[in-house]
TORFI-357535 format. One line per 3 residues: number of its first residue (from 1); for each residue x, y, z of C-alpha. Coordinates in steps of 0.5 Angstrom, whole numbers, always signed. Example, Ala and Ser with C-alpha at 12.3 -4.5 7.8 and 13.67 -1.06 7.14 Angstrom:
% residues 2
1> +25 -9 +16  +27 -2 +14
% end
This chain:
% residues 242
1> -78 +34 -57  -80 +28 -55  -79 +21 -56
4> -87 +21 -60  -85 +27 -63  -78 +24 -67
7> -82 +18 -68  -87 +23 -72  -82 +26 -76
10> -78 +20 -78  -85 +17 -81  -87 +22 -84
13> -80 +23 -88  -80 +16 -89  -87 +16 -92
16> -84 +22 -96  -78 +18 -99  -83 +12 -101
19> -89 +16 -104  -91 +14 -111  -90 +18 -117
22> -96 +17 -123  -94 +17 -130  -97 +18 -137
25> -92 +14 -142  -96 +13 -150  -95 +8 -154
28> -95 +11 -161  -96 +7 -167  -95 +8 -175
31> -93 +5 -182  -86 +6 -185  -85 +2 -192
34> -79 -1 -193  -75 +0 -200  -79 -6 -203
37> -85 -3 -200  -87 -7 -195  -91 -4 -189
40> -89 -5 -181  -91 -2 -175  -86 +3 -173
43> -86 +7 -166  -83 +12 -164  -77 +12 -157
46> -74 +17 -153  -66 +16 -151  -67 +17 -142
49> -62 +23 -141  -61 +23 -133  -62 +16 -129
52> -64 +11 -127  -63 +8 -134  -59 +14 -137
55> -58 +14 -145  -63 +8 -146  -69 +8 -151
58> -75 +9 -148  -83 +10 -149  -84 +18 -149
61> -88 +21 -144  -88 +25 -136  -90 +26 -130
64> -97 +27 -128  -100 +34 -126  -102 +35 -120
67> -108 +40 -125  -109 +36 -131  -113 +30 -133
70> -109 +23 -135  -111 +25 -143  -109 +31 -143
73> -102 +29 -139  -102 +24 -145  -103 +29 -150
76> -98 +33 -147  -93 +30 -146  -92 +27 -153
79> -92 +34 -156  -86 +36 -150  -82 +29 -153
82> -84 +27 -160  -88 +34 -163  -93 +27 -165
85> -102 +29 -164  -104 +22 -167  -110 +20 -170
88> -113 +15 -165  -112 +15 -157  -114 +11 -152
91> -112 +8 -145  -109 +2 -145  -106 +0 -138
94> -104 +2 -132  -96 -2 -130  -95 -2 -123
97> -90 -7 -121  -87 -5 -114  -80 -6 -118
100> -81 -3 -124  -77 +2 -122  -71 +4 -116
103> -78 +9 -113  -85 +8 -114  -88 +9 -120
106> -95 +7 -123  -95 +9 -130  -102 +10 -133
109> -100 +7 -142  -103 +10 -147  -103 +8 -155
112> -104 +13 -160  -104 +12 -168  -101 +16 -173
115> -101 +16 -180  -94 +16 -183  -94 +22 -187
118> -95 +26 -181  -90 +22 -177  -86 +23 -182
121> -87 +31 -182  -89 +33 -175  -87 +39 -172
124> -80 +40 -177  -78 +45 -171  -79 +40 -165
127> -73 +38 -162  -73 +31 -165  -65 +29 -164
130> -67 +24 -159  -73 +21 -162  -72 +15 -167
133> -77 +10 -170  -75 +2 -169  -80 -4 -172
136> -84 -5 -167  -82 -12 -168  -75 -11 -168
139> -74 -8 -161  -68 -7 -157  -67 -7 -149
142> -71 -2 -147  -71 +2 -140  -76 +0 -134
145> -82 -5 -136  -82 -2 -143  -81 -9 -147
148> -87 -11 -144  -92 -5 -144  -90 -5 -152
151> -91 -13 -153  -98 -11 -149  -100 -5 -154
154> -99 -10 -160  -103 -16 -157  -109 -10 -156
157> -108 -7 -163  -107 -14 -167  -115 -16 -163
160> -118 -9 -165  -116 -9 -172  -121 -15 -173
163> -127 -11 -170  -127 -6 -170  -125 +0 -176
166> -118 +2 -172  -114 +1 -178  -117 +8 -181
169> -113 +11 -175  -107 +9 -180  -110 +11 -186
172> -111 +18 -190  -118 +18 -191  -119 +16 -197
175> -116 +10 -199  -116 +3 -205  -118 -4 -201
178> -110 -6 -202  -108 +0 -197  -113 -2 -193
181> -111 -9 -194  -103 -8 -193  -105 -4 -186
184> -107 -11 -184  -103 -15 -186  -97 -11 -183
187> -102 -10 -176  -103 -18 -176  -95 -19 -179
190> -98 -25 -184  -101 -24 -192  -108 -24 -193
193> -112 -27 -199  -114 -21 -203  -120 -23 -205
196> -122 -27 -198  -121 -20 -196  -125 -15 -200
199> -131 -21 -199  -130 -19 -192  -129 -12 -191
202> -134 -11 -197  -140 -14 -192  -138 -12 -186
205> -141 -6 -188  -137 +0 -186  -134 +2 -192
208> -136 +7 -197  -134 +7 -204  -132 +14 -207
211> -133 +16 -215  -126 +17 -215  -120 +12 -217
214> -113 +11 -216  -108 +12 -222  -102 +8 -223
217> -98 +3 -227  -104 -2 -226  -111 -1 -227
220> -115 +5 -224  -116 +2 -216  -123 +6 -213
223> -121 +9 -208  -126 +8 -201  -127 +11 -194
226> -129 +8 -188  -137 +10 -185  -136 +17 -180
229> -142 +14 -176  -139 +8 -174  -133 +9 -168
232> -126 +8 -169  -125 +3 -164  -131 +1 -159
235> -130 +4 -153  -135 -1 -148  -140 +5 -143
238> -135 +10 -142  -134 +16 -146  -126 +17 -147
241> -125 +26 -148  -120 +26 -154
% end
């Protein structure tokens, strides 16, 4: 074997050992209520079953298959790791710092919304021994750069809730204004004045009052639904397939 051939083989081996891989991960937000009834934003994490970071909590995800789209990979890895099917799914960002993993890995990250009832009852036959839900404001140290990723996803959620109807992804099809305000408070992390909130959401024109009411210990509260002609969130000029 000539010197040139040996050098070419060495270069090929080096390239193979440093090949960049693409992974797809998803930050899935839902709501959970404490015993006092206060809602908070939560997300599921999975336990890593192999190195690096074996035994540490991480975002659900997996490798991108050469034959599938990014959206399809996000949906597949969610189903495989958590059994969840989100009501809203959007690409968040590409994370590709050189030192984020022992090998060169670029993660295409999505963020998703799952309604509370669906998050509690998702795929009862799915093996969820290594899946647990955490309060988004009190996460443990996660594998890789996943704490940074969650922080960025929360920032995106808090920004979008101010100019879109993205909160609908965490609500039933019909809801009271108090339930809608509760979602906003959980996302923004602060209390909102009920009268001001009612005035703002009614003036926005995105809500459609129904003829139904929620009855209980207090006076009946009218149920609303979102105007289905409006997009859940502004996606810009590109059409994202779900």
